[in-house]
C-alpha positions in Angstrom: -56.1 -22.2 46.7 -59.0 -23.6 44.6 -57.6 -24.7 41.2 -59.6 -25.1 38.0 -58.9 -28.2 36.0 -56.8 -26.2 33.5 -54.7 -24.7 36.3 -54.2 -28.1 37.8 -53.0 -29.5 34.5 -50.6 -26.5 34.2 -49.3 -27.1 37.6 -48.6 -30.7 36.8 -46.9 -29.8 33.6 -44.5 -27.4 35.2 -43.9 -29.7 38.2 -42.9 -32.4 35.7 -40.6 -29.8 34.0 -39.1 -28.9 37.3 -38.4 -32.5 38.2 -36.9 -33.2 34.7 -34.6 -30.2 35.1 -33.5 -31.2 38.5 -32.6 -34.7 37.2 -30.7 -33.3 34.3 -28.9 -30.9 36.6 -27.5 -33.9 38.5 -26.0 -35.2 35.2 -24.8 -31.8 33.9 -24.9 -28.8 36.3 -23.4 -26.5 33.6 -26.3 -26.7 31.1 -27.6 -23.2 30.8 -30.7 -24.2 28.8 -31.7 -26.7 31.5 -31.1 -24.1 34.3 -33.3 -21.7 32.4 -36.0 -24.2 32.1 -35.7 -25.0 35.8 -35.9 -21.4 36.8 -38.9 -20.8 34.5 -40.8 -23.8 35.8 -40.2 -22.6 39.4 -41.5 -19.2 38.4 -44.6 -20.8 36.9 -45.2 -23.0 40.0 -44.9 -19.9 42.3 -48.3 -18.7 41.1 -49.9 -21.7 42.7 -48.4 -20.9 46.1 -49.4 -18.1 48.4 -47.5 -15.6 50.6 -44.0 -16.6 51.8 -44.1 -19.9 49.8 -44.6 -18.0 46.5 -41.8 -15.5 47.4 -39.5 -18.4 48.3 -40.1 -20.1 45.0 -39.5 -16.9 43.0 -36.2 -16.4 44.9 -35.3 -20.0 44.0 -36.1 -19.3 40.4 -33.9 -16.2 40.5 -31.0 -18.3 41.9 -31.3 -20.9 39.1 -31.5 -18.2 36.4 -28.4 -16.4 37.8 -26.6 -19.8 37.8 -27.5 -20.2 34.1 -26.1 -16.7 33.3 -22.9 -17.6 35.1 -22.6 -20.4 32.5 -23.7 -18.3 29.6 -24.0 -14.5 30.2 -25.2 -13.8 26.6 -28.2 -16.1 26.9 -31.1 -13.6 26.2 -33.9 -16.0 27.1 -32.4 -16.4 30.6 -32.0 -12.6 30.9 -35.7 -12.1 29.9 -36.9 -14.9 32.3 -34.8 -13.3 35.1 -36.4 -9.9 34.4 -39.8 -11.5 34.8 -38.8 -13.2 38.0 -37.6 -9.8 39.5 -40.8 -8.2 38.4 -42.8 -11.0 40.1 -40.8 -10.6 43.3 -41.3 -6.8 43.2 -45.1 -7.3 42.9 -45.1 -9.6 46.0 -43.1 -7.1 48.0 -45.2 -4.5 49.9 -42.1 -2.3 50.8 -41.8 0.3 48.1 -38.0 0.7 48.2 -37.3 -3.0 48.0 -39.8 -3.4 45.2 -38.1 -0.6 43.3 -34.8 -2.4 43.6 -36.3 -5.5 41.9 -38.0 -3.4 39.2 -34.6 -1.8 38.4 -33.0 -5.3 38.2 -35.9 -6.4 35.9 -35.3 -3.4 33.6 -31.6 -4.2 33.4 -32.3 -7.8 32.5 -34.9 -6.7 29.8 -32.4 -4.2 28.4 -29.7 -7.0 28.1 -32.2 -9.3 26.5 -33.0 -6.7 23.9 -29.3 -5.9 23.4 -28.6 -9.6 22.7 -31.7 -10.1 20.5 -32.8 -6.7 19.2 -35.5 -8.1 16.8 -37.4 -9.8 19.6 -40.8 -8.0 20.1 -41.6 -9.9 23.3 -38.4 -8.5 24.9 -39.2 -5.0 23.7 -42.7 -5.2 25.1 -41.4 -6.5 28.4 -39.0 -3.5 28.5 -41.8 -1.1 27.8 -44.0 -2.8 30.5 -41.2 -2.6 33.0 -41.4 1.2 32.8 -45.1 1.0 33.9 -44.5 -1.6 36.6 -43.7 0.7 39.5 -47.0 2.6 38.9 -48.9 -0.7 38.9 -47.2 -1.7 42.1 -48.2 1.6 43.7 -51.8 1.2 42.6 -51.8 -2.4 43.9 -50.5 -1.3 47.3 -53.0 1.6 47.4 -55.9 -0.8 46.8 -54.7 -3.2 49.4 -54.3 -0.3 52.0 -57.7 0.9 51.1 -59.1 -2.6 51.6 -57.5 -2.9 55.0 -58.8 0.5 56.0 -62.3 -0.5 54.9 -62.3 -3.8 56.7 -61.1 -2.3 60.0 -63.5 0.7 59.7 -66.6 -1.4 58.8 -67.8 -4.7 60.1 -70.2 -5.3 57.2 -68.9 -8.1 55.0 -70.7 -6.7 51.9 -68.2 -3.7 51.8 -65.2 -5.9 52.6 -65.5 -8.6 49.9 -65.6 -6.6 46.7 -62.5 -4.4 47.8 -60.5 -7.4 48.7 -61.4 -9.2 45.5 -60.5 -6.2 43.4 -57.0 -5.8 44.9 -56.3 -9.5 44.7 -57.6 -9.6 41.1 -55.2 -6.8 40.1 -52.3 -8.6 41.8 -53.1 -11.9 39.9 -53.7 -10.1 36.6 -50.2 -8.6 36.9 -48.5 -11.8 38.0 -50.6 -13.8 35.5 -49.3 -11.6 32.7 -45.7 -12.0 33.8 -45.9 -15.7 34.4 -47.9 -16.6 31.3 -45.2 -15.1 29.1 -42.5 -17.1 31.0 -44.6 -20.2 30.6 -44.6 -19.8 26.8 -40.8 -19.6 26.7 -40.4 -22.5 29.1 -42.7 -24.7 27.0 -40.9 -23.8 23.8 -37.6 -24.6 25.6 -39.0 -27.9 26.7 -40.3 -28.7 23.2 -36.8 -28.1 21.8 -35.0 -30.1 24.5 -34.7 -33.9 24.7 -37.3 -34.1 27.4 -39.8 -37.0 26.9 -42.8 -36.0 24.9 -45.3 -34.0 26.9 -48.5 -32.3 25.9 -48.3 -28.5 25.7 -49.7 -26.6 28.7 -53.3 -25.8 28.3 -54.0 -22.1 27.6 -54.8 -19.8 30.6 
């Protein structure tokens, strides 16, 4: 994956956050804030991976966020992050039924986050977006199937490249939206924590 300078800086920032969270976990494994930061950092780092590596990292993020909720089930930031993680995993899943299970879990998490913090517009927007997510997933899969059909039916590279680019652009637009929002929360969490001073992540 070719990274821009901004993306590289973001990757370094969240890798630093992940390592700090891992070190803090060794000292106190029952810190829900730290587990949430760890899960959020993993979710951010997943966008710099591809295929199975990305899925593996998202699954790891889900495990950390679930661990945080075992410590503090009322932690709305964690519920919201977990909703984004399930959405991301759903978009990485080609199987419709499996994706729908993750979208349903995401919706439940967003509902719980709104329940715990009803005045939070970000949570409300995420809940609204989660209703549209299955349709976006279907469109993404349709475009990818169409691209595969085009590349097998035609040997001309000029027809293959734009289709492939379009479907991957949609996928990254969706994942980017989800992950950017998580990044903001993780950065705010880091700013509030006792982590050594770090520059804010550069804007996407």
